[in-house]
MARMAR-920605 format. One record per residue (C-alpha): residue number from 1; residue in one letter; chain; x, y, z. Coordinates in pm, 1 decimal, padded with zeros to 6 digits. Layout:
# residues N
(NUM "a" "A" (X Y Z))
...
//
This chain:
# residues 281
(1 "m" "A" (09381.0 07642.1 15355.8))
(2 "q" "A" (09326.9 07958.4 15558.1))
(3 "p" "A" (08966.9 08026.9 15668.2))
(4 "s" "A" (08766.9 08286.0 15481.5))
(5 "l" "A" (08830.0 08640.3 15605.8))
(6 "l" "A" (08491.3 08778.9 15511.2))
(7 "i" "A" (08158.2 08628.0 15422.8))
(8 "f" "A" (07932.4 08870.6 15240.0))
(9 "a" "A" (07555.4 08848.6 15260.9))
(10 "i" "A" (07344.8 09077.0 15044.6))
(11 "a" "A" (06970.2 09079.8 15100.2))
(12 "a" "A" (06696.0 09332.9 15038.8))
(13 "n" "A" (06948.5 09560.3 14870.9))
(14 "l" "A" (07151.7 09581.8 15191.0))
(15 "a" "A" (07507.8 09453.3 15191.3))
(16 "t" "A" (07632.1 09323.6 15524.2))
(17 "t" "A" (07946.2 09143.3 15627.8))
(18 "i" "A" (07926.2 08847.1 15861.4))
(19 "a" "A" (08232.4 08730.4 16047.7))
(20 "s" "A" (08274.8 08541.5 16373.5))
(21 "k" "A" (08574.9 08441.0 16577.1))
(22 "a" "A" (08535.0 08089.7 16441.1))
(23 "d" "A" (08559.5 08223.5 16085.4))
(24 "l" "A" (08861.3 08444.3 16138.9))
(25 "p" "A" (09202.9 08357.2 16277.0))
(26 "e" "A" (09355.8 08612.7 16510.5))
(27 "k" "A" (09645.5 08815.0 16376.2))
(28 "t" "A" (09879.4 08668.5 16636.8))
(29 "q" "A" (09790.5 08315.2 16529.2))
(30 "t" "A" (09796.3 08342.6 16151.0))
(31 "p" "A" (09969.4 08640.0 15986.6))
(32 "w" "A" (09839.6 08748.1 15648.9))
(33 "p" "A" (10116.6 08694.5 15392.2))
(34 "g" "A" (09941.2 08900.7 15125.0))
(35 "f" "A" (09739.6 09219.9 15094.6))
(36 "v" "A" (09423.2 09342.3 14925.6))
(37 "v" "A" (09356.3 09672.6 14749.1))
(38 "i" "A" (08988.0 09722.2 14670.2))
(39 "e" "A" (08896.0 10007.0 14436.1))
(40 "l" "A" (08524.9 10083.5 14425.8))
(41 "f" "A" (08391.1 10306.2 14148.5))
(42 "t" "A" (08078.0 10470.4 14280.7))
(43 "s" "A" (07868.6 10787.6 14277.2))
(44 "q" "A" (07611.6 10971.9 14485.2))
(45 "g" "A" (07397.0 10979.6 14172.1))
(46 "c" "A" (07397.1 10601.0 14124.7))
(47 "p" "A" (07083.7 10434.6 14270.6))
(48 "s" "A" (07248.5 10092.7 14308.3))
(49 "c" "A" (07568.2 10220.2 14473.9))
(50 "p" "A" (07470.8 10270.8 14842.3))
(51 "p" "A" (07479.5 09894.6 14923.9))
(52 "a" "A" (07826.6 09866.4 14768.5))
(53 "d" "A" (07940.5 10174.3 14962.3))
(54 "r" "A" (07825.0 10014.5 15286.5))
(55 "m" "A" (07986.1 09683.0 15201.4))
(56 "l" "A" (08322.1 09849.0 15135.2))
(57 "e" "A" (08308.2 10027.5 15469.5))
(58 "q" "A" (08229.6 09701.1 15646.1))
(59 "v" "A" (08517.2 09526.1 15469.4))
(60 "k" "A" (08754.3 09796.5 15593.1))
(61 "n" "A" (08625.1 09779.4 15949.4))
(62 "k" "A" (08644.0 09400.8 15964.8))
(63 "g" "A" (08991.8 09402.1 15815.6))
(64 "q" "A" (09109.2 09652.4 16077.4))
(65 "e" "A" (08951.5 09447.3 16354.4))
(66 "k" "A" (09142.3 09137.4 16247.1))
(67 "g" "A" (09465.3 09308.1 16150.3))
(68 "a" "A" (09434.7 09209.3 15784.9))
(69 "p" "A" (09611.0 09435.7 15531.2))
(70 "i" "A" (09303.5 09540.6 15334.8))
(71 "y" "A" (09310.3 09884.8 15170.8))
(72 "t" "A" (08977.9 10027.1 15056.4))
(73 "l" "A" (08932.7 10318.2 14815.9))
(74 "a" "A" (08607.8 10467.4 14688.3))
(75 "f" "A" (08656.6 10659.2 14363.4))
(76 "h" "A" (08356.2 10882.6 14293.8))
(77 "v" "A" (08315.7 10909.2 13916.5))
(78 "d" "A" (08177.3 11219.0 13746.0))
(79 "y" "A" (07952.8 11076.1 13473.7))
(80 "w" "A" (07656.0 11058.2 13712.8))
(81 "n" "A" (07672.3 11435.2 13766.4))
(82 "r" "A" (07347.2 11518.2 13593.5))
(83 "r" "A" (06980.4 11595.7 13660.2))
(84 "g" "A" (07068.1 11873.6 13898.1))
(85 "w" "A" (07307.3 11690.9 14128.4))
(86 "h" "A" (07687.8 11717.2 14146.6))
(87 "d" "A" (07878.0 11465.5 14357.5))
(88 "r" "A" (08126.6 11686.0 14544.0))
(89 "f" "A" (08369.4 11396.4 14578.3))
(90 "s" "A" (08372.8 11315.3 14206.9))
(91 "h" "A" (08656.3 11381.5 13965.5))
(92 "r" "A" (08699.1 11325.7 13594.8))
(93 "d" "A" (09031.3 11150.8 13651.1))
(94 "y" "A" (08853.9 10883.4 13855.9))
(95 "s" "A" (08623.2 10814.0 13562.8))
(96 "r" "A" (08929.2 10792.9 13340.0))
(97 "r" "A" (09091.4 10548.9 13578.6))
(98 "q" "A" (08783.7 10331.1 13561.8))
(99 "q" "A" (08789.5 10354.5 13183.7))
(100 "s" "A" (09149.0 10229.1 13185.3))
(101 "y" "A" (09040.0 09926.8 13384.4))
(102 "s" "A" (08745.3 09875.0 13151.7))
(103 "s" "A" (08977.0 09864.5 12851.1))
(104 "h" "A" (09214.0 09629.6 13031.6))
(105 "f" "A" (08932.1 09389.9 13120.4))
(106 "s" "A" (08782.4 09420.2 12768.5))
(107 "k" "A" (08456.7 09567.0 12895.1))
(108 "r" "A" (08238.4 09744.2 12642.0))
(109 "q" "A" (08126.6 10008.8 12887.6))
(110 "i" "A" (08187.9 10137.1 13236.8))
(111 "y" "A" (07932.3 10098.5 13512.3))
(112 "t" "A" (07873.0 10154.6 13881.5))
(113 "p" "A" (07912.7 10009.2 14131.3))
(114 "q" "A" (08223.3 09830.4 14010.4))
(115 "i" "A" (08501.2 09692.4 14227.5))
(116 "v" "A" (08853.8 09610.4 14114.8))
(117 "i" "A" (09064.4 09395.9 14346.9))
(118 "n" "A" (09443.8 09417.8 14327.3))
(119 "g" "A" (09406.5 09538.9 13969.4))
(120 "r" "A" (09345.3 09180.0 13861.0))
(121 "v" "A" (08980.7 09102.6 13931.8))
(122 "e" "A" (08677.8 09315.1 13848.8))
(123 "t" "A" (08318.2 09252.2 13940.4))
(124 "h" "A" (07989.6 09421.5 14017.3))
(125 "g" "A" (07977.0 09573.6 14363.2))
(126 "a" "A" (07699.5 09330.7 14460.3))
(127 "n" "A" (07888.5 09015.6 14358.2))
(128 "a" "A" (07966.5 08904.1 14712.1))
(129 "q" "A" (08084.6 08555.1 14621.6))
(130 "k" "A" (08349.5 08671.0 14375.8))
(131 "a" "A" (08465.7 08951.2 14603.7))
(132 "n" "A" (08499.7 08718.3 14900.1))
(133 "a" "A" (08693.2 08456.8 14702.9))
(134 "s" "A" (08928.5 08722.7 14565.4))
(135 "i" "A" (08996.7 08869.4 14909.5))
(136 "d" "A" (09079.4 08526.5 15049.1))
(137 "y" "A" (09306.9 08447.9 14756.0))
(138 "f" "A" (09508.4 08769.7 14758.9))
(139 "l" "A" (09554.1 08764.3 15136.6))
(140 "s" "A" (09730.3 08431.3 15091.1))
(141 "q" "A" (09972.4 08552.4 14821.4))
(142 "p" "A" (10301.4 08702.9 14949.8))
(143 "s" "A" (10422.2 09019.5 14780.4))
(144 "g" "A" (10791.1 09064.4 14861.3))
(145 "l" "A" (10796.4 09425.0 14738.9))
(146 "k" "A" (10864.3 09699.8 14989.6))
(147 "i" "A" (10730.1 10053.3 15010.1))
(148 "n" "A" (10880.4 10295.9 15260.4))
(149 "l" "A" (10620.0 10560.3 15343.8))
(150 "d" "A" (10628.7 10853.9 15582.9))
(151 "v" "A" (10356.3 11120.1 15603.3))
(152 "q" "A" (10404.2 11449.7 15786.6))
(153 "r" "A" (10251.8 11797.0 15789.4))
(154 "d" "A" (10443.1 12102.6 15678.5))
(155 "k" "A" (10497.5 12389.1 15921.7))
(156 "t" "A" (10176.2 12561.6 15813.9))
(157 "g" "A" (09973.3 12249.8 15888.3))
(158 "n" "A" (09786.0 12295.4 15559.8))
(159 "h" "A" (09984.9 12049.9 15348.9))
(160 "l" "A" (10096.9 11692.8 15381.3))
(161 "i" "A" (10453.8 11596.0 15308.9))
(162 "v" "A" (10463.4 11247.0 15162.0))
(163 "n" "A" (10809.0 11088.8 15169.3))
(164 "y" "A" (10857.2 10752.9 15004.5))
(165 "s" "A" (11093.5 10507.3 14841.7))
(166 "t" "A" (11046.7 10180.6 14654.0))
(167 "p" "A" (11372.6 09987.9 14700.3))
(168 "n" "A" (11285.0 09678.5 14496.9))
(169 "a" "A" (11007.6 09786.8 14261.3))
(170 "p" "A" (11024.6 09627.2 13915.8))
(171 "a" "A" (11062.0 09810.0 13587.3))
(172 "n" "A" (10747.4 09930.7 13412.4))
(173 "s" "A" (10574.6 10003.3 13741.4))
(174 "v" "A" (10414.9 10310.7 13893.6))
(175 "i" "A" (10328.2 10407.9 14247.1))
(176 "n" "A" (09985.0 10545.9 14329.3))
(177 "f" "A" (09904.7 10766.9 14625.4))
(178 "a" "A" (09549.2 10812.7 14747.5))
(179 "l" "A" (09440.3 11049.2 15021.6))
(180 "v" "A" (09145.2 10856.5 15163.3))
(181 "d" "A" (08888.7 11031.6 15382.3))
(182 "g" "A" (08660.4 10894.9 15651.8))
(183 "v" "A" (08281.1 10906.3 15673.9))
(184 "h" "A" (08075.6 11189.7 15525.1))
(185 "k" "A" (07696.7 11213.5 15516.5))
(186 "t" "A" (07526.5 11397.9 15232.4))
(187 "h" "A" (07157.7 11472.6 15183.3))
(188 "v" "A" (07091.6 11432.4 14811.5))
(189 "r" "A" (06830.6 11674.5 14677.1))
(190 "h" "A" (06824.7 11570.4 14312.8))
(191 "n" "A" (06909.0 11280.4 14080.9))
(192 "a" "A" (06820.6 10915.1 14138.7))
(193 "n" "A" (06898.9 10925.4 14512.2))
(194 "r" "A" (06702.4 11242.9 14584.6))
(195 "s" "A" (06562.7 11275.8 14937.7))
(196 "y" "A" (06812.2 11018.7 15071.2))
(197 "t" "A" (07095.0 11091.1 15312.3))
(198 "l" "A" (07393.8 10895.9 15185.8))
(199 "r" "A" (07678.1 10771.0 15399.6))
(200 "n" "A" (08005.2 10773.3 15207.0))
(201 "a" "A" (08332.1 10634.9 15342.8))
(202 "n" "A" (08679.8 10547.7 15213.8))
(203 "i" "A" (08648.1 10851.0 14987.0))
(204 "v" "A" (08945.1 10923.7 14762.3))
(205 "r" "A" (09001.8 11298.9 14800.9))
(206 "a" "A" (09327.2 11318.1 14606.2))
(207 "f" "A" (09506.3 11074.5 14379.1))
(208 "k" "A" (09851.5 11097.8 14228.9))
(209 "t" "A" (10055.8 10854.0 14022.2))
(210 "f" "A" (10432.9 10863.0 13972.5))
(211 "k" "A" (10646.4 10658.7 13738.6))
(212 "i" "A" (10908.4 10463.3 13930.4))
(213 "t" "A" (11252.6 10550.4 13800.5))
(214 "k" "A" (11544.7 10497.6 14036.1))
(215 "t" "A" (11415.3 10264.3 14303.0))
(216 "d" "A" (11683.9 10348.6 14561.1))
(217 "d" "A" (11602.2 10719.3 14563.9))
(218 "e" "A" (11385.0 10882.8 14825.6))
(219 "h" "A" (11115.6 11112.1 14691.5))
(220 "s" "A" (10883.0 11365.4 14841.4))
(221 "y" "A" (10584.1 11571.6 14738.5))
(222 "r" "A" (10336.5 11811.2 14897.8))
(223 "l" "A" (09963.1 11759.4 14908.1))
(224 "l" "A" (09706.3 12021.0 15006.2))
(225 "i" "A" (09475.5 11904.1 15285.3))
(226 "p" "A" (09106.9 11959.9 15197.6))
(227 "n" "A" (08930.4 12189.8 15443.8))
(228 "d" "A" (08664.3 11929.9 15523.2))
(229 "l" "A" (08898.8 11631.7 15554.1))
(230 "i" "A" (08828.0 11423.9 15865.5))
(231 "v" "A" (09191.7 11403.2 15968.5))
(232 "s" "A" (09137.1 11154.0 16250.0))
(233 "q" "A" (08991.4 10904.6 16000.2))
(234 "a" "A" (09205.1 10982.8 15696.0))
(235 "t" "A" (09499.9 10786.8 15559.7))
(236 "v" "A" (09744.3 10797.4 15272.1))
(237 "i" "A" (09743.5 10468.7 15082.5))
(238 "a" "A" (10038.4 10393.0 14854.6))
(239 "y" "A" (10041.9 10102.4 14612.5))
(240 "i" "A" (10273.3 09986.2 14337.0))
(241 "q" "A" (10108.0 09885.2 14011.4))
(242 "d" "A" (10239.0 09724.7 13694.6))
(243 "r" "A" (10187.6 09968.0 13406.7))
(244 "l" "A" (10116.8 09694.4 13153.4))
(245 "t" "A" (09913.0 09435.7 13344.1))
(246 "m" "A" (09765.9 09681.3 13599.8))
(247 "s" "A" (09833.5 09423.8 13871.8))
(248 "v" "A" (09885.0 09575.6 14215.4))
(249 "l" "A" (10216.0 09447.7 14348.1))
(250 "s" "A" (10240.5 09596.0 14696.5))
(251 "a" "A" (10054.3 09836.2 14924.4))
(252 "i" "A" (10092.2 10024.8 15249.8))
(253 "a" "A" (09906.9 10296.3 15440.3))
(254 "a" "A" (10000.9 10574.7 15681.0))
(255 "p" "A" (09776.8 10788.0 15903.4))
(256 "i" "A" (09752.4 11165.7 15882.3))
(257 "p" "A" (09925.7 11340.2 16174.2))
(258 "a" "A" (09705.0 11565.4 16384.3))
(259 "s" "A" (09770.3 11938.2 16364.7))
(260 "g" "A" (10095.7 12020.1 16539.2))
(261 "e" "A" (10228.2 11665.0 16513.3))
(262 "g" "A" (10478.9 11523.2 16270.7))
(263 "q" "A" (10571.9 11858.3 16122.1))
(264 "g" "A" (10872.8 11875.4 15898.3))
(265 "n" "A" (11015.5 11972.5 15563.7))
(266 "p" "A" (11008.0 11765.7 15246.4))
(267 "k" "A" (11318.0 11576.7 15152.9))
(268 "p" "A" (11473.6 11692.6 14826.4))
(269 "l" "A" (11355.2 11512.3 14517.0))
(270 "s" "A" (11636.8 11323.2 14352.6))
(271 "p" "A" (11514.8 11342.9 14083.2))
(272 "e" "A" (11146.6 11436.2 14091.5))
(273 "p" "A" (10960.1 11134.3 13953.6))
(274 "p" "A" (10745.8 11195.9 13646.3))
(275 "s" "A" (10379.9 11232.7 13738.2))
(276 "t" "A" (10118.0 11063.4 13521.5))
(277 "s" "A" (09805.6 11186.6 13702.0))
(278 "n" "A" (09701.5 11438.5 13963.9))
(279 "a" "A" (09344.8 11458.0 14093.0))
(280 "t" "A" (09214.0 11649.9 14393.4))
(281 "n" "A" (08859.4 11711.6 14512.0))
//
């Protein structure tokens, strides 16, 4: 049995990740047959969310250090936008996405911080034991599904061109695309976290879902780059998800080219896949 990738320790409301060379095999020694997609539902207005935000960032950093395919996404929900504070990274569609998970997992209500792992496991953002066990499990499970992903800038440099194909995706599946930002610091002046400077990372700045139709076709779409996007830290994460079970079946990520690099034109859509959601903040 492969050693645990991450051991979470949460104390005094601070989530930290502990990992040593003895705990973690090197990528060259033991490849990771599986992958992990962690979706965190959070908010700048949620008083219990900062530890979960920090934990998610640490998971990403440790995964990158060890070459493990772990994809982290922080969806800022909008239902905490009250008492004089508006989370600038929030979007109603992210709250709706969380509600879809809540219905799937037969939860009576939505809450933050909540993490969903590979669309199959949900838990409170402070439940380190369950999160750790789920990460270990999914890293050991091969996928077999392929996503071809190429991200360029258009000639203006203001838009991304996302080219993709899903050669062996199953029926009744969709492909999600998330533009994930780096680290932003925000001084909160109102709401439950007033007077605190919050560090947010892995921020979903745009999210789009397409139905998968003809798997052999190559598709392309344009995405406006937010003015305050930290391009050097940003990525596009693509992941295939079963529409019925909500299980995540495969995932991949691509960096954002710097200005002047990777410029091109979108490939023609053949045909344009039906879009089921489109959120940008």
